[in-house]
Backbone as numpy.savetxt, mean C-alpha at the origin, in Angstrom:
# Nx Ny Nz CAx CAy CAz Cx Cy Cz
7.79 13.49 -6.60 7.64 12.61 -5.44 9.01 12.10 -5.02
9.34 12.31 -3.78 10.68 12.00 -3.28 10.62 10.99 -2.14
11.49 10.00 -2.19 11.58 9.00 -1.13 12.16 9.63 0.13
11.42 9.55 1.22 11.86 10.11 2.50 12.35 9.04 3.46
11.93 7.80 3.25 12.37 6.72 4.14 12.19 5.39 3.44
13.12 4.47 3.68 12.96 3.08 3.26 12.97 2.24 4.53
12.05 1.27 4.59 11.75 0.61 5.86 11.71 -0.91 5.71
12.23 -1.58 6.72 12.29 -3.03 6.74 11.68 -3.54 8.05
10.99 -4.68 7.96 10.42 -5.29 9.16 10.90 -6.71 9.35
11.12 -7.09 10.60 11.47 -8.46 10.95 10.30 -9.10 11.68
10.07 -10.36 11.39 8.97 -11.08 12.00 9.05 -11.04 13.52
7.92 -10.76 14.15 7.86 -10.80 15.60 6.54 -11.42 16.04
6.53 -11.94 17.26 5.33 -12.54 17.83 4.75 -11.59 18.86
3.47 -11.29 18.73 2.80 -10.38 19.66 1.55 -11.06 20.20
1.07 -10.58 21.35 -0.18 -11.07 21.91 -1.30 -10.14 21.50
-2.32 -10.71 20.87 -3.45 -9.91 20.39 -4.73 -10.66 20.66
-5.59 -10.08 21.49 -6.85 -10.71 21.88 -6.61 -12.11 22.43
-5.61 -12.19 23.32 -5.25 -13.42 24.03 -4.71 -14.52 23.12
-4.24 -14.14 21.95 -3.63 -15.09 21.04 -2.22 -14.64 20.66
-1.36 -15.60 20.37 -0.02 -15.31 19.89 -0.06 -15.18 18.37
0.32 -14.01 17.86 0.24 -13.71 16.44 1.62 -13.35 15.91
1.98 -13.93 14.76 3.22 -13.54 14.08 2.89 -12.47 13.05
3.73 -11.44 12.97 3.49 -10.36 12.02 4.80 -9.71 11.59
4.76 -9.15 10.39 5.91 -8.39 9.88 5.56 -6.93 9.68
4.46 -6.47 10.29 3.98 -5.11 10.04 4.82 -4.05 10.74
5.62 -4.45 11.72 6.45 -3.46 12.43 7.70 -3.17 11.60
7.62 -2.15 10.77 8.73 -1.79 9.90 9.33 -0.47 10.35
10.65 -0.38 10.24 11.37 0.81 10.70 12.41 1.23 9.66
12.71 2.51 9.66 13.64 3.08 8.68 15.03 2.47 8.85
15.69 2.27 7.72 17.09 1.85 7.71 17.90 2.87 6.91
19.20 2.91 7.15 20.04 3.93 6.53 20.81 3.43 5.32
20.23 2.44 4.64 20.84 1.93 3.41 19.73 1.61 2.41
20.05 1.43 1.15 19.01 1.15 0.15 18.30 -0.18 0.42
17.07 -0.29 -0.07 16.39 -1.58 -0.09 16.31 -2.05 -1.53
16.15 -3.36 -1.70 16.12 -3.93 -3.05 14.74 -4.49 -3.34
14.11 -3.99 -4.40 12.77 -4.43 -4.79 12.88 -5.63 -5.72
12.49 -6.80 -5.20 12.45 -8.01 -6.00 11.07 -8.19 -6.62
10.93 -9.21 -7.45 9.68 -9.41 -8.17 8.49 -9.70 -7.26
8.75 -10.32 -6.10 7.64 -10.71 -5.23 7.72 -10.12 -3.84
8.82 -9.48 -3.51 8.91 -8.84 -2.19 10.17 -7.99 -2.12
10.34 -7.35 -0.98 11.53 -6.55 -0.74 12.58 -7.42 -0.04
13.77 -7.43 -0.56 14.83 -8.28 -0.01 15.06 -7.97 1.46
15.16 -9.01 2.26 15.43 -8.94 3.71 14.26 -8.41 4.53
13.10 -8.27 3.90 11.90 -7.84 4.63 11.03 -9.08 4.88
10.67 -9.31 6.13 9.91 -10.51 6.47 8.44 -10.36 6.09
7.95 -11.35 5.33 6.53 -11.43 4.98 5.98 -12.69 5.63
4.98 -12.54 6.49 4.49 -13.67 7.29 3.40 -14.44 6.56
2.36 -13.77 6.10 1.24 -14.45 5.46 1.25 -14.14 3.97
1.84 -15.02 3.20 1.98 -14.75 1.77 0.67 -14.85 1.01
-0.34 -15.36 1.64 -1.65 -15.36 1.00 -2.17 -13.94 0.85
-1.75 -13.06 1.76 -2.26 -11.69 1.78 -1.19 -10.63 1.51
0.07 -10.99 1.66 1.14 -10.01 1.52 2.23 -10.54 0.58
2.88 -9.65 -0.12 3.90 -10.06 -1.05 3.29 -10.65 -2.31
4.14 -11.16 -3.18 3.66 -11.70 -4.45 3.77 -10.67 -5.57
3.49 -11.10 -6.77 3.66 -10.26 -7.96 2.88 -8.95 -7.86
1.61 -9.02 -7.43 0.77 -7.83 -7.40 0.99 -6.94 -6.18
1.64 -7.47 -5.16 1.86 -6.71 -3.93 3.30 -6.86 -3.46
4.22 -6.63 -4.39 5.63 -6.84 -4.10 6.18 -5.81 -3.12
5.59 -4.61 -3.11 6.08 -3.55 -2.24 4.93 -2.57 -1.98
4.92 -2.00 -0.77 3.85 -1.08 -0.39 4.44 0.31 -0.14
3.77 1.32 -0.71 4.21 2.72 -0.61 3.17 3.53 0.16
3.64 4.46 0.99 2.72 5.35 1.70 3.29 6.76 1.72
2.39 7.73 1.81 2.78 9.14 1.67 3.07 9.80 3.02
4.14 10.57 3.06 4.40 11.40 4.25 3.28 12.41 4.46
2.62 12.80 3.38 1.57 13.82 3.44 0.37 13.37 4.27
0.19 12.05 4.42 -0.96 11.52 5.15 -0.71 11.41 6.66
0.54 11.43 7.04 0.87 11.21 8.46 0.23 12.23 9.40
0.19 13.53 9.07 -0.46 14.48 9.99 -1.91 14.14 10.28
-2.65 13.66 9.27 -4.05 13.26 9.48 -4.14 12.17 10.54
-3.29 11.16 10.43 -3.33 10.04 11.36 -2.77 10.40 12.73
-1.78 11.27 12.76 -1.23 11.70 14.06 -2.27 12.46 14.86
-3.09 13.24 14.17 -4.16 13.97 14.85 -5.23 13.01 15.34
-5.52 11.99 14.55 -6.58 11.04 14.89 -6.14 10.06 15.98
-4.86 9.68 15.96 -4.31 8.72 16.93 -3.05 9.30 17.58
-3.20 10.32 18.41 -2.04 11.03 18.96 -1.17 10.18 19.88
-1.70 9.08 20.41 -0.93 8.25 21.33 -0.05 7.22 20.60
-0.22 7.11 19.30 0.51 6.10 18.54 1.90 6.58 18.15
2.90 5.71 18.32 4.26 6.00 17.87 4.27 5.91 16.34
4.33 7.08 15.70 4.15 7.12 14.25 5.42 7.55 13.53
6.43 6.71 13.62 7.63 6.92 12.82 7.33 6.45 11.39
8.21 6.85 10.44 8.05 6.34 9.08 8.02 4.81 9.12
7.12 4.24 8.35 6.93 2.79 8.36 5.78 2.34 9.22
5.10 3.29 9.88 4.03 2.95 10.82 2.87 2.21 10.17
2.68 2.36 8.87 1.57 1.71 8.18 2.01 0.40 7.50
3.22 -0.02 7.81 3.74 -1.24 7.23 4.33 -1.03 5.85
4.53 0.24 5.49 5.08 0.52 4.16 6.60 0.33 4.13
7.07 -0.18 2.99 8.52 -0.29 2.78 9.13 1.01 2.30
8.31 1.85 1.65 8.81 3.12 1.12 7.84 4.22 1.51
8.37 5.24 2.18 7.57 6.41 2.56 7.97 7.54 1.62
6.97 8.11 0.92 7.24 9.05 -0.16 6.52 10.38 0.07
7.24 11.46 -0.10 6.65 12.80 -0.03 5.99 13.13 -1.37
4.74 13.61 -1.31 4.06 14.03 -2.52 3.24 12.96 -3.21
3.21 11.76 -2.67 2.42 10.69 -3.27 0.94 10.97 -3.00
0.15 11.05 -4.05 -1.27 11.40 -3.95 -2.09 10.39 -4.73
-2.85 9.56 -4.02 -3.61 8.49 -4.65 -4.63 8.99 -5.66
-5.06 10.25 -5.54 -6.05 10.78 -6.49 -5.43 11.09 -7.84
-4.11 11.20 -7.90 -3.41 11.53 -9.15 -2.68 10.34 -9.76
-2.73 9.20 -9.11 -1.97 8.03 -9.57 -2.94 6.98 -10.09
-2.75 6.56 -11.33 -3.67 5.65 -12.00 -3.18 4.21 -11.93
-4.13 3.30 -11.76 -3.82 1.87 -11.84 -3.19 1.58 -13.21
-2.09 0.83 -13.20 -1.42 0.48 -14.45 -0.35 1.45 -14.88
-0.22 2.59 -14.21 0.85 3.54 -14.54 2.20 2.95 -14.17
3.21 3.32 -14.91 4.56 2.86 -14.59 5.42 4.06 -14.18
6.32 3.81 -13.25 7.20 4.85 -12.72 8.62 4.31 -12.59
9.57 5.21 -12.75 10.94 4.91 -12.37 11.09 5.27 -10.90
11.55 4.33 -10.11 11.73 4.55 -8.68 13.10 4.03 -8.29
14.06 4.94 -8.13 15.44 4.52 -7.94 15.90 3.76 -9.17
16.46 2.57 -8.94 16.92 1.74 -10.05 15.82 0.83 -10.59
14.67 0.83 -9.92 13.58 -0.07 -10.29 12.56 0.59 -11.20
11.89 -0.22 -12.01 10.74 0.21 -12.79 9.53 -0.47 -12.18
8.52 0.32 -11.79 7.39 -0.23 -11.06 6.07 0.05 -11.79
5.03 -0.71 -11.44 3.70 -0.53 -12.00 2.68 -0.51 -10.87
1.74 0.41 -10.93 0.73 0.55 -9.89 -0.32 -0.55 -10.03
-0.56 -1.32 -8.95 -1.44 -2.48 -9.05 -2.74 -2.37 -8.27
-2.72 -1.73 -7.08 -3.94 -1.66 -6.28 -3.75 -0.78 -5.05
-4.88 -0.32 -4.45 -4.79 0.29 -3.13 -4.59 -0.79 -2.07
-4.30 -0.37 -0.86 -4.13 -1.32 0.23 -5.48 -1.63 0.88
-5.73 -2.90 1.14 -6.88 -3.33 1.92 -6.34 -3.75 3.29
-6.59 -2.97 4.33 -5.97 -3.27 5.62 -6.59 -4.49 6.29
-5.77 -5.25 6.98 -6.26 -6.36 7.78 -6.11 -5.99 9.26
-6.49 -6.90 10.11 -6.47 -6.64 11.55 -5.08 -6.31 12.10
-4.04 -6.66 11.34 -2.69 -6.43 11.85 -2.32 -4.95 11.88
-3.02 -4.13 11.09 -2.82 -2.69 11.24 -3.29 -2.25 12.62
-4.35 -2.90 13.10 -4.82 -2.63 14.46 -3.80 -3.04 15.50
-3.05 -4.11 15.22 -1.97 -4.51 16.13 -0.89 -3.45 16.17
-0.52 -2.95 15.00 0.54 -1.93 14.92 0.13 -0.66 15.67
-1.14 -0.29 15.58 -1.63 0.92 16.24 -2.12 0.65 17.67
-2.15 -0.63 18.02 -2.71 -1.04 19.31 -4.14 -0.53 19.47
-4.87 -0.53 18.35 -6.24 -0.06 18.35 -6.97 -0.64 17.13
-7.90 -1.57 17.32 -8.56 -2.20 16.18 -9.42 -1.25 15.36
-9.79 -0.10 15.93 -10.65 0.84 15.22 -9.97 1.44 14.00
-8.64 1.41 13.97 -7.92 2.03 12.86 -8.21 1.33 11.54
-8.56 0.06 11.58 -8.83 -0.68 10.34 -10.03 -0.08 9.62
-11.12 0.14 10.36 -12.31 0.76 9.76 -12.01 2.17 9.31
-11.30 2.94 10.15 -10.95 4.32 9.79 -10.11 4.37 8.52
-9.22 3.40 8.38 -8.35 3.34 7.20 -9.18 3.08 5.95
-10.11 2.13 6.03 -10.99 1.84 4.90 -11.78 3.06 4.48
-12.22 3.85 5.45 -13.10 4.99 5.16 -12.33 6.27 4.84
-11.03 6.23 4.94 -10.21 7.40 4.61 -9.95 7.45 3.12
-9.33 8.53 2.68 -8.92 8.66 1.28 -7.43 8.37 1.10
-6.84 7.68 2.09 -5.38 7.52 2.11 -4.98 6.05 2.23
-5.24 5.25 1.19 -4.95 3.82 1.29 -3.51 3.43 1.04
-2.72 4.32 0.45 -1.39 3.91 0.02 -1.48 3.06 -1.24
-0.33 2.61 -1.72 -0.29 1.98 -3.04 0.59 0.73 -3.02
0.05 -0.35 -3.57 0.86 -1.55 -3.84 1.37 -1.49 -5.28
2.53 -2.07 -5.49 3.15 -2.02 -6.82 3.65 -3.39 -7.27
3.71 -3.54 -8.59 4.43 -4.65 -9.22 5.83 -4.16 -9.57
6.74 -5.07 -9.67 8.12 -4.72 -10.04 8.36 -5.19 -11.48
8.45 -4.26 -12.39 8.71 -4.58 -13.79 10.20 -4.84 -13.99
11.01 -4.02 -13.37 12.46 -4.22 -13.39 12.97 -4.07 -11.96
13.62 -5.10 -11.47 14.13 -5.09 -10.10 15.21 -4.02 -9.94
15.35 -3.54 -8.70 16.40 -2.56 -8.46 16.35 -2.00 -7.05
17.36 -1.21 -6.72 17.49 -0.63 -5.40 16.80 0.73 -5.31
16.33 1.05 -4.12 15.70 2.34 -3.84 16.28 2.88 -2.54
16.59 4.17 -2.54 17.18 4.78 -1.34 16.52 6.13 -1.07
16.75 6.64 0.13 16.25 7.96 0.50 16.79 9.00 -0.49
15.91 9.89 -0.94 16.30 10.92 -1.90 15.98 10.59 -3.33
15.67 9.31 -3.62 15.30 8.94 -4.99 13.96 9.57 -5.36
13.80 9.82 -6.64 12.55 10.41 -7.13 11.70 9.33 -7.80
10.39 9.44 -7.62 9.44 8.57 -8.30 8.92 9.32 -9.51
9.36 8.90 -10.71 9.09 9.64 -11.94 8.12 8.87 -12.83
7.07 9.55 -13.29 6.09 8.92 -14.17 6.73 8.59 -15.52
6.48 7.36 -15.99 6.95 6.93 -17.31 5.78 6.82 -18.28
4.76 6.04 -17.90 3.56 5.90 -18.73 2.33 5.84 -17.83
1.17 6.23 -18.39 -0.08 6.04 -17.67 -1.21 5.78 -18.66
-2.23 5.05 -18.24 -3.34 4.70 -19.15 -4.14 5.94 -19.57
-4.70 5.86 -20.75 -5.64 6.88 -21.20 -7.01 6.55 -20.59
-7.66 7.55 -20.01 -8.96 7.34 -19.37 -8.88 6.24 -18.31
-7.80 6.29 -17.52 -7.62 5.29 -16.48 -8.41 5.61 -15.22
-8.25 4.77 -14.21 -8.94 4.94 -12.93 -7.89 5.11 -11.84
-8.12 6.06 -10.96 -7.12 6.37 -9.94 -7.19 5.39 -8.78
-6.11 5.32 -8.04 -6.05 4.49 -6.84 -7.12 4.93 -5.85
-7.30 6.23 -5.71 -8.32 6.76 -4.79 -9.72 6.33 -5.20
-10.01 6.39 -6.50 -11.33 5.99 -6.99 -11.60 4.51 -6.71
-10.60 3.68 -6.96 -10.77 2.25 -6.70 -11.02 2.01 -5.21
-10.22 2.64 -4.38 -10.37 2.48 -2.93 -11.75 2.94 -2.46
-12.28 3.99 -3.08 -13.56 4.54 -2.64 -14.72 3.57 -2.84
-14.52 2.55 -3.67 -15.57 1.57 -3.90 -15.87 0.73 -2.66
-14.97 0.79 -1.69 -15.19 0.05 -0.44 -15.79 0.92 0.65
-16.05 2.20 0.35 -16.74 3.02 1.35 -17.76 3.92 0.67
-17.43 5.15 0.31 -18.46 6.09 -0.15 -19.03 5.76 -1.53
-18.34 4.95 -2.31 -18.85 4.60 -3.65 -19.27 3.14 -3.76
-19.69 2.56 -2.65 -20.08 1.15 -2.64 -21.24 0.85 -3.59
-22.05 1.86 -3.88 -23.21 1.65 -4.76 -23.04 2.30 -6.13
-21.82 2.72 -6.42 -21.55 3.37 -7.70 -21.20 2.29 -8.73
-22.23 1.73 -9.35 -22.01 0.61 -10.26 -21.17 1.00 -11.48
-21.34 2.22 -11.96 -20.59 2.68 -13.14 -19.09 2.68 -12.84
-18.74 3.23 -11.68 -17.32 3.26 -11.30 -16.82 1.85 -10.99
-17.68 1.05 -10.37 -17.30 -0.33 -10.07 -16.99 -1.13 -11.32
-17.81 -0.97 -12.34 -17.58 -1.69 -13.59 -16.32 -1.19 -14.30
-16.06 0.10 -14.18 -14.83 0.64 -14.77 -13.61 0.02 -14.11
-13.66 -0.11 -12.80 -12.53 -0.72 -12.08 -12.37 -2.19 -12.47
-13.46 -2.90 -12.56 -13.41 -4.31 -12.91 -12.82 -4.52 -14.31
-13.07 -3.59 -15.21 -12.56 -3.69 -16.58 -11.10 -3.28 -16.71
-10.54 -2.67 -15.66 -9.15 -2.24 -15.71 -8.22 -3.46 -15.65
-7.55 -3.73 -16.77 -6.74 -4.94 -16.91 -5.59 -5.01 -15.90
-5.08 -3.88 -15.50 -3.90 -3.87 -14.63 -4.24 -3.87 -13.14
-5.52 -3.82 -12.80 -5.90 -3.92 -11.39 -5.61 -5.34 -10.90
-5.00 -5.46 -9.73 -4.63 -6.76 -9.18 -5.81 -7.72 -9.16
-5.58 -8.97 -9.51 -6.65 -9.95 -9.68 -7.40 -10.21 -8.38
-6.69 -10.27 -7.26 -7.34 -10.52 -5.99 -8.29 -9.39 -5.61
-7.85 -8.16 -5.84 -8.68 -6.99 -5.56 -9.90 -6.99 -6.48
-9.66 -7.33 -7.73 -10.75 -7.34 -8.71 -11.82 -8.37 -8.33
-11.42 -9.52 -7.80 -12.38 -10.54 -7.39 -13.33 -10.00 -6.32
-12.79 -9.21 -5.39 -13.63 -8.63 -4.35 -14.64 -7.66 -4.95
-14.20 -6.89 -5.94 -15.12 -5.94 -6.58 -16.20 -6.66 -7.38
-15.82 -7.74 -8.04 -16.80 -8.52 -8.81 -17.90 -9.04 -7.89
-17.50 -9.52 -6.70 -18.49 -9.99 -5.74 -19.43 -8.86 -5.32
-18.86 -7.66 -5.10 -19.65 -6.53 -4.65 -20.65 -6.07 -5.70
-20.20 -6.04 -6.95 -21.02 -5.40 -8.01 -21.75 -6.41 -8.90
-21.82 -7.65 -8.45 -22.60 -8.64 -9.19 -23.83 -9.07 -8.40
-24.00 -8.44 -7.24 -25.15 -8.79 -6.38 -26.39 -8.00 -6.76
């Protein structure tokens, strides 16, 4: 897995449904390394810290391999690297092969996989189409949030190398599927809930779903 782009966003105010909204989802490629800190990416604006940034969501990764699917579905959207609000765009990243709790060397940083992405309405702002939020939930391409075990810089061309992964773990794709095609798969839901390295906020949502 190779880093193809590193992206930074600055806070901006946009009009959405007749309201003024602040967002940092508009991220664009830069030609220098980014620095992964414990709770966010240095110099990247995070607007709502209740939902973005923090230990479990310090940085968001998305795959170049998924872009053709979205370009076909939303051909009118300007889809440069960073279009999904990701700080790092990676070639070869496959959520079906990446397990929650796995650790990777990424540039100078050591990272741990924490959860899939749960999109909010601001992805609809970025695409100028609110339907993308539902489509994103129902796709197999959620992208990956990470924890930062060791802070460090990441640049274009760096490789994401597996260091450790859980035995009999659960993949990012499997966890994400619990919000669409596997909503009634209690066995898989309980497996996800028992995964110690799954982000606590994400786990709370699953507990609500599978305790009813």
